[in-house]
DOMARNU-530153 format. One record per residue (C-alpha): chain; residue number from 1; x, y negated, z negated. Coordinates in steps of 0.02 Angstrom, whole numbers, plus 50000, padded with zeros to 5 digits. Layout:
N
+-------+-----+-------+-------+-------+
! kette !  nr !     x !     y !     z !
+-------+-----+-------+-------+-------+
!     A ! NUM !     X !     Y !     Z !
...
+-------+-----+-------+-------+-------+
//
This chain:
82
+-------+-----+-------+-------+-------+
! kette !  nr !     x !     y !     z !
+-------+-----+-------+-------+-------+
!     A !   1 ! 49424 ! 49330 ! 49303 !
!     A !   2 ! 49355 ! 49483 ! 49392 !
!     A !   3 ! 49370 ! 49662 ! 49335 !
!     A !   4 ! 49421 ! 49771 ! 49481 !
!     A !   5 ! 49403 ! 49958 ! 49467 !
!     A !   6 ! 49558 ! 50044 ! 49534 !
!     A !   7 ! 49549 ! 50202 ! 49639 !
!     A !   8 ! 49681 ! 50335 ! 49668 !
!     A !   9 ! 49735 ! 50241 ! 49825 !
!     A !  10 ! 49783 ! 50095 ! 49714 !
!     A !  11 ! 49921 ! 50198 ! 49632 !
!     A !  12 ! 50082 ! 50277 ! 49689 !
!     A !  13 ! 50151 ! 50426 ! 49592 !
!     A !  14 ! 50318 ! 50514 ! 49609 !
!     A !  15 ! 50409 ! 50647 ! 49511 !
!     A !  16 ! 50577 ! 50594 ! 49587 !
!     A !  17 ! 50677 ! 50516 ! 49445 !
!     A !  18 ! 50798 ! 50425 ! 49560 !
!     A !  19 ! 50656 ! 50348 ! 49662 !
!     A !  20 ! 50560 ! 50300 ! 49505 !
!     A !  21 ! 50714 ! 50212 ! 49436 !
!     A !  22 ! 50738 ! 50116 ! 49597 !
!     A !  23 ! 50555 ! 50065 ! 49609 !
!     A !  24 ! 50550 ! 50012 ! 49427 !
!     A !  25 ! 50686 ! 49884 ! 49458 !
!     A !  26 ! 50551 ! 49784 ! 49549 !
!     A !  27 ! 50384 ! 49858 ! 49494 !
!     A !  28 ! 50340 ! 49911 ! 49317 !
!     A !  29 ! 50295 ! 50091 ! 49279 !
!     A !  30 ! 50109 ! 50093 ! 49241 !
!     A !  31 ! 50113 ! 50263 ! 49157 !
!     A !  32 ! 50203 ! 50429 ! 49148 !
!     A !  33 ! 50092 ! 50580 ! 49177 !
!     A !  34 ! 50160 ! 50725 ! 49074 !
!     A !  35 ! 50012 ! 50844 ! 49097 !
!     A !  36 ! 50125 ! 50966 ! 49191 !
!     A !  37 ! 50254 ! 51023 ! 49061 !
!     A !  38 ! 50381 ! 51059 ! 49200 !
!     A !  39 ! 50371 ! 50897 ! 49297 !
!     A !  40 ! 50323 ! 50721 ! 49245 !
!     A !  41 ! 50251 ! 50597 ! 49369 !
!     A !  42 ! 50292 ! 50413 ! 49363 !
!     A !  43 ! 50140 ! 50309 ! 49411 !
!     A !  44 ! 50149 ! 50135 ! 49486 !
!     A !  45 ! 50009 ! 50016 ! 49533 !
!     A !  46 ! 50017 ! 49997 ! 49722 !
!     A !  47 ! 50060 ! 49815 ! 49753 !
!     A !  48 ! 50117 ! 49720 ! 49906 !
!     A !  49 ! 50294 ! 49770 ! 49950 !
!     A !  50 ! 50293 ! 49938 ! 49860 !
!     A !  51 ! 50278 ! 50044 ! 50017 !
!     A !  52 ! 50419 ! 49947 ! 50102 !
!     A !  53 ! 50529 ! 49972 ! 49949 !
!     A !  54 ! 50498 ! 50160 ! 49952 !
!     A !  55 ! 50539 ! 50168 ! 50138 !
!     A !  56 ! 50698 ! 50069 ! 50105 !
!     A !  57 ! 50747 ! 50193 ! 49971 !
!     A !  58 ! 50725 ! 50344 ! 50085 !
!     A !  59 ! 50816 ! 50255 ! 50227 !
!     A !  60 ! 50961 ! 50215 ! 50111 !
!     A !  61 ! 50937 ! 50029 ! 50141 !
!     A !  62 ! 50911 ! 49966 ! 49963 !
!     A !  63 ! 51045 ! 49858 ! 49887 !
!     A !  64 ! 51048 ! 49862 ! 49698 !
!     A !  65 ! 51172 ! 49826 ! 49561 !
!     A !  66 ! 51246 ! 49993 ! 49506 !
!     A !  67 ! 51242 ! 49938 ! 49324 !
!     A !  68 ! 51060 ! 49882 ! 49334 !
!     A !  69 ! 51012 ! 50047 ! 49415 !
!     A !  70 ! 51107 ! 50149 ! 49285 !
!     A !  71 ! 51028 ! 50053 ! 49142 !
!     A !  72 ! 50855 ! 50074 ! 49218 !
!     A !  73 ! 50885 ! 50261 ! 49237 !
!     A !  74 ! 50934 ! 50274 ! 49053 !
!     A !  75 ! 50781 ! 50174 ! 49002 !
!     A !  76 ! 50665 ! 50287 ! 49102 !
!     A !  77 ! 50743 ! 50444 ! 49031 !
!     A !  78 ! 50717 ! 50376 ! 48855 !
!     A !  79 ! 50534 ! 50339 ! 48895 !
!     A !  80 ! 50515 ! 50511 ! 48971 !
!     A !  81 ! 50576 ! 50601 ! 48815 !
!     A !  82 ! 50481 ! 50495 ! 48689 !
+-------+-----+-------+-------+-------+
//
């Protein structure tokens, strides 16, 4: 097992709640940066497929279960306010 140091390029961060909910259906949230009291950033480890997923979101091409998305959104909001 090798220990790899991660750089900033190895992460993707967004403050867009809708995008974070969509991404987190496939990729786990690594952390939530709350250093700015007005805007939290959701941080994901950049893995294969993440950039394509983000592009699909902005192109309105993602297909997700509405119930799964809604539940994920509620879960993220709970995490955000804890």
